[in-house]
Z-matrix of the N, CA and C atoms (Angstrom, degrees):
N
C 1 1.358
C 2 1.424 1 111.78
N 3 1.396 2 117.18 1 132.86
C 4 1.390 3 121.72 2 -175.69
C 5 1.567 4 114.75 3 -69.25
N 6 1.299 5 118.12 4 153.98
C 7 1.501 6 122.51 5 178.97
C 8 1.566 7 106.38 6 -65.83
N 9 1.299 8 117.37 7 123.80
C 10 1.382 9 120.94 8 177.73
C 11 1.432 10 115.83 9 -103.97
N 12 1.377 11 114.74 10 119.49
C 13 1.456 12 120.16 11 176.97
C 14 1.393 13 108.18 12 -102.08
N 15 1.430 14 113.14 13 125.21
C 16 1.512 15 117.44 14 179.30
C 17 1.476 16 107.89 15 -91.63
N 18 1.279 17 118.26 16 123.05
C 19 1.395 18 124.91 17 177.51
C 20 1.493 19 113.74 18 -96.36
N 21 1.306 20 120.02 19 -31.96
C 22 1.486 21 127.51 20 177.30
C 23 1.504 22 106.48 21 -146.01
N 24 1.316 23 115.74 22 130.80
C 25 1.456 24 121.09 23 179.21
C 26 1.487 25 115.75 24 -59.05
N 27 1.311 26 118.72 25 -23.81
C 28 1.437 27 120.65 26 179.35
C 29 1.648 28 105.41 27 -93.39
N 30 1.393 29 114.57 28 126.65
C 31 1.425 30 114.66 29 -176.14
C 32 1.503 31 113.90 30 -63.15
N 33 1.356 32 118.78 31 -42.31
C 34 1.379 33 122.09 32 -179.12
C 35 1.551 34 112.51 33 -57.34
N 36 1.382 35 113.70 34 -38.97
C 37 1.452 36 119.05 35 178.02
C 38 1.540 37 112.28 36 -70.24
N 39 1.334 38 115.79 37 -41.42
C 40 1.351 39 122.65 38 176.33
C 41 1.654 40 111.85 39 -59.18
N 42 1.306 41 114.03 40 -42.22
C 43 1.459 42 120.10 41 176.17
C 44 1.609 43 109.66 42 -63.55
N 45 1.392 44 113.75 43 -38.54
C 46 1.421 45 111.08 44 172.47
C 47 1.537 46 117.03 45 -59.29
N 48 1.356 47 112.25 46 -39.90
C 49 1.471 48 118.47 47 179.78
C 50 1.596 49 109.10 48 -61.84
N 51 1.345 50 109.57 49 -46.08
C 52 1.520 51 112.38 50 177.37
C 53 1.575 52 114.24 51 -58.58
N 54 1.269 53 112.43 52 -41.65
C 55 1.547 54 119.30 53 179.33
C 56 1.589 55 106.44 54 -62.41
N 57 1.328 56 117.65 55 -45.90
C 58 1.497 57 117.86 56 175.93
C 59 1.502 58 109.75 57 -57.41
N 60 1.256 59 121.49 58 -39.38
C 61 1.418 60 118.82 59 176.34
C 62 1.462 61 115.97 60 -66.02
N 63 1.326 62 117.26 61 -35.97
C 64 1.548 63 119.13 62 170.43
C 65 1.497 64 109.42 63 -60.65
N 66 1.247 65 117.96 64 -41.98
C 67 1.531 66 127.51 65 -176.29
C 68 1.587 67 105.80 66 -56.51
N 69 1.425 68 112.97 67 -53.77
C 70 1.401 69 121.71 68 -177.36
C 71 1.475 70 117.42 69 -67.02
N 72 1.419 71 113.02 70 -39.40
C 73 1.413 72 120.30 71 -176.92
C 74 1.544 73 116.64 72 -80.86
N 75 1.403 74 115.65 73 -37.38
C 76 1.394 75 118.26 74 -174.28
C 77 1.519 76 112.51 75 -135.68
N 78 1.279 77 118.76 76 9.78
C 79 1.467 78 127.05 77 171.47
C 80 1.515 79 106.18 78 67.21
N 81 1.279 80 124.79 79 39.57
C 82 1.472 81 130.31 80 167.63
C 83 1.538 82 106.34 81 -95.83
N 84 1.321 83 115.73 82 82.87
C 85 1.397 84 127.10 83 -176.50
C 86 1.496 85 116.83 84 -115.74
N 87 1.211 86 117.95 85 37.52
C 88 1.512 87 118.74 86 -174.38
C 89 1.432 88 115.80 87 -78.71
N 90 1.278 89 121.33 88 -4.79
C 91 1.517 90 122.07 89 172.68
C 92 1.471 91 114.09 90 98.13
N 93 1.370 92 120.86 91 19.89
C 94 1.407 93 119.62 92 173.23
C 95 1.526 94 106.27 93 -65.44
N 96 1.384 95 114.77 94 139.56
C 97 1.351 96 122.94 95 175.80
C 98 1.420 97 116.89 96 -110.20
N 99 1.481 98 121.95 97 144.81
C 100 1.461 99 122.73 98 -175.84
C 101 1.476 100 108.71 99 -62.68
N 102 1.373 101 122.06 100 -38.92
C 103 1.579 102 118.73 101 -179.78
C 104 1.436 103 111.38 102 -58.11
N 105 1.352 104 115.48 103 -38.64
C 106 1.470 105 121.11 104 -173.81
C 107 1.592 106 108.15 105 -67.27
N 108 1.342 107 115.45 106 -34.67
C 109 1.553 108 117.13 107 179.40
C 110 1.516 109 111.90 108 -72.10
N 111 1.368 110 117.15 109 -16.25
C 112 1.414 111 120.59 110 -172.20
C 113 1.593 112 111.56 111 -109.28
N 114 1.323 113 113.10 112 18.06
C 115 1.517 114 116.69 113 -172.46
C 116 1.558 115 110.83 114 -65.38
N 117 1.340 116 118.68 115 -37.15
C 118 1.407 117 124.04 116 179.31
C 119 1.599 118 108.39 117 -82.09
N 120 1.313 119 115.65 118 89.98
C 121 1.504 120 121.15 119 -171.61
C 122 1.561 121 109.17 120 -71.94
N 123 1.385 122 120.02 121 -14.60
C 124 1.415 123 119.59 122 178.11
C 125 1.526 124 116.49 123 -83.05
N 126 1.383 125 115.44 124 -14.06
C 127 1.501 126 120.92 125 -175.18
C 128 1.512 127 106.02 126 -122.49
N 129 1.336 128 117.45 127 133.61
C 130 1.426 129 123.06 128 166.35
C 131 1.585 130 115.88 129 -55.62
N 132 1.262 131 121.67 130 153.34
C 133 1.461 132 122.02 131 175.36
C 134 1.486 133 100.23 132 -87.46
N 135 1.439 134 113.18 133 127.97
C 136 1.421 135 120.42 134 -178.89
C 137 1.567 136 106.40 135 -102.41
N 138 1.314 137 115.25 136 159.84
C 139 1.407 138 123.94 137 175.52
C 140 1.488 139 113.19 138 -55.37
N 141 1.372 140 114.67 139 -37.56
C 142 1.539 141 119.87 140 -179.48
C 143 1.532 142 109.13 141 -67.69
N 144 1.400 143 113.90 142 -49.32
C 145 1.446 144 116.93 143 -176.98
C 146 1.576 145 111.83 144 -63.02
N 147 1.310 146 116.71 145 -40.37
C 148 1.521 147 120.60 146 176.00
C 149 1.484 148 108.23 147 -61.81
N 150 1.311 149 119.48 148 -51.91
C 151 1.583 150 125.86 149 -176.17
C 152 1.599 151 104.17 150 -56.37
N 153 1.248 152 117.46 151 -55.15
C 154 1.472 153 123.48 152 -170.45
C 155 1.556 154 106.87 153 -58.88
N 156 1.340 155 118.65 154 -42.25
C 157 1.452 156 127.05 155 -170.43
C 158 1.526 157 105.11 156 -67.46
N 159 1.383 158 114.68 157 -47.96
C 160 1.527 159 118.47 158 179.44
C 161 1.483 160 111.70 159 -60.09
N 162 1.313 161 115.82 160 -48.74
C 163 1.545 162 120.36 161 -177.91
C 164 1.533 163 110.24 162 -61.41
N 165 1.295 164 117.20 163 -48.11
C 166 1.495 165 121.03 164 -178.43
C 167 1.637 166 108.25 165 -61.48
N 168 1.287 167 117.96 166 -41.44
C 169 1.405 168 124.78 167 -172.68
C 170 1.608 169 106.93 168 -63.29
N 171 1.358 170 115.06 169 -26.46
C 172 1.416 171 122.68 170 -178.75
C 173 1.482 172 112.41 171 -85.87
N 174 1.303 173 115.62 172 -0.75
C 175 1.515 174 123.07 173 177.86
C 176 1.458 175 111.39 174 76.99
N 177 1.357 176 116.56 175 22.74
C 178 1.500 177 122.92 176 175.33
C 179 1.459 178 114.79 177 -91.00
N 180 1.278 179 124.55 178 156.36
C 181 1.462 180 127.07 179 169.05
C 182 1.468 181 113.37 180 -89.49
N 183 1.334 182 116.25 181 127.87
C 184 1.360 183 120.58 182 178.28
C 185 1.591 184 117.20 183 -50.58
N 186 1.352 185 112.57 184 -39.77
C 187 1.410 186 119.83 185 -173.40
C 188 1.664 187 112.27 186 -71.52
N 189 1.377 188 109.47 187 -20.41
C 190 1.492 189 113.49 188 -178.47
C 191 1.565 190 111.99 189 -99.15
N 192 1.341 191 120.92 190 -0.68
C 193 1.409 192 121.83 191 -169.36
C 194 1.501 193 109.68 192 -123.72
N 195 1.349 194 119.80 193 53.16
C 196 1.372 195 120.46 194 -176.02
C 197 1.587 196 109.83 195 -71.72
N 198 1.256 197 117.19 196 -41.23
C 199 1.497 198 124.74 197 177.72
C 200 1.608 199 109.63 198 -54.72
N 201 1.406 200 114.63 199 -51.08
C 202 1.425 201 113.56 200 178.59
C 203 1.567 202 115.35 201 -69.02
N 204 1.359 203 114.94 202 -26.27
C 205 1.342 204 115.35 203 176.36
C 206 1.521 205 114.39 204 -68.45
N 207 1.303 206 115.72 205 -37.31
C 208 1.479 207 119.18 206 172.22
C 209 1.544 208 114.79 207 -62.40
N 210 1.342 209 112.50 208 -42.43
C 211 1.470 210 115.67 209 -174.65
C 212 1.505 211 113.83 210 -69.73
N 213 1.414 212 111.46 211 -44.10
C 214 1.465 213 114.06 212 177.57
C 215 1.544 214 117.24 213 -71.21
N 216 1.227 215 115.43 214 -33.80
C 217 1.512 216 125.92 215 168.87
C 218 1.530 217 108.64 216 -56.23
N 219 1.300 218 119.08 217 -52.76
C 220 1.462 219 125.21 218 -175.31
C 221 1.571 220 106.54 219 -55.83
N 222 1.301 221 117.69 220 -49.02
C 223 1.434 222 121.92 221 -175.71
C 224 1.552 223 110.51 222 -64.62
N 225 1.340 224 115.64 223 -38.81
C 226 1.426 225 120.15 224 179.88
C 227 1.517 226 108.98 225 -68.04
N 228 1.369 227 121.33 226 -44.03
C 229 1.401 228 120.95 227 174.74
C 230 1.502 229 113.67 228 -60.70
N 231 1.271 230 118.70 229 -38.65
C 232 1.498 231 120.87 230 178.26
C 233 1.479 232 112.78 231 -61.92
N 234 1.364 233 114.67 232 -32.37
C 235 1.422 234 115.41 233 -176.68
C 236 1.550 235 114.96 234 -94.79
N 237 1.379 236 114.72 235 -32.54
C 238 1.420 237 112.95 236 -176.80
C 239 1.588 238 116.61 237 -128.64
N 240 1.339 239 115.02 238 3.63
C 241 1.376 240 121.43 239 -173.51
C 242 1.518 241 109.69 240 81.68
N 243 1.363 242 116.70 241 -167.76
C 244 1.445 243 116.59 242 -173.39
C 245 1.581 244 111.98 243 -77.72
N 246 1.212 245 116.58 244 -10.87
C 247 1.459 246 125.16 245 178.87
C 248 1.482 247 111.62 246 -160.78
N 249 1.450 248 115.97 247 153.47
C 250 1.355 249 120.84 248 178.26
C 251 1.543 250 110.80 249 -144.57
N 252 1.290 251 118.64 250 151.10
C 253 1.416 252 120.34 251 177.12
C 254 1.562 253 108.61 252 -142.77
N 255 1.322 254 116.05 253 165.71
C 256 1.465 255 115.92 254 -174.95
C 257 1.586 256 106.50 255 -72.31
N 258 1.267 257 116.61 256 -22.56
C 259 1.478 258 118.91 257 173.96
C 260 1.502 259 114.08 258 -73.44
N 261 1.317 260 118.16 259 -38.74
C 262 1.466 261 120.69 260 176.38
C 263 1.505 262 112.45 261 -78.41
N 264 1.368 263 124.70 262 -10.19
C 265 1.359 264 130.37 263 -176.01
C 266 1.619 265 108.47 264 -89.73
N 267 1.094 266 119.37 265 -11.37
C 268 1.493 267 123.22 266 -177.88
C 269 1.440 268 114.00 267 -51.49
N 270 1.288 269 122.76 268 127.81
C 271 1.421 270 130.02 269 -177.60
C 272 1.458 271 109.68 270 -69.94
């Protein structure tokens, strides 16, 4: 399990911080919001869903962006593990 560094006690807000980092680091600034990623309360947010959502929001095609998929997914896993939910994020 990767080392998890909590930046904000609210998962949606922490996802917003993470998305801001992606915007600053790689110019992925399409306006994805943490709360939107957590709409399905029954399922955890997976690294794949997060990555696919970010890439699609940028207007890219998933089948053409394997390198970006790997890079974004790697950062997600370093921060949250392979999946994260509001329940697992409790301090």
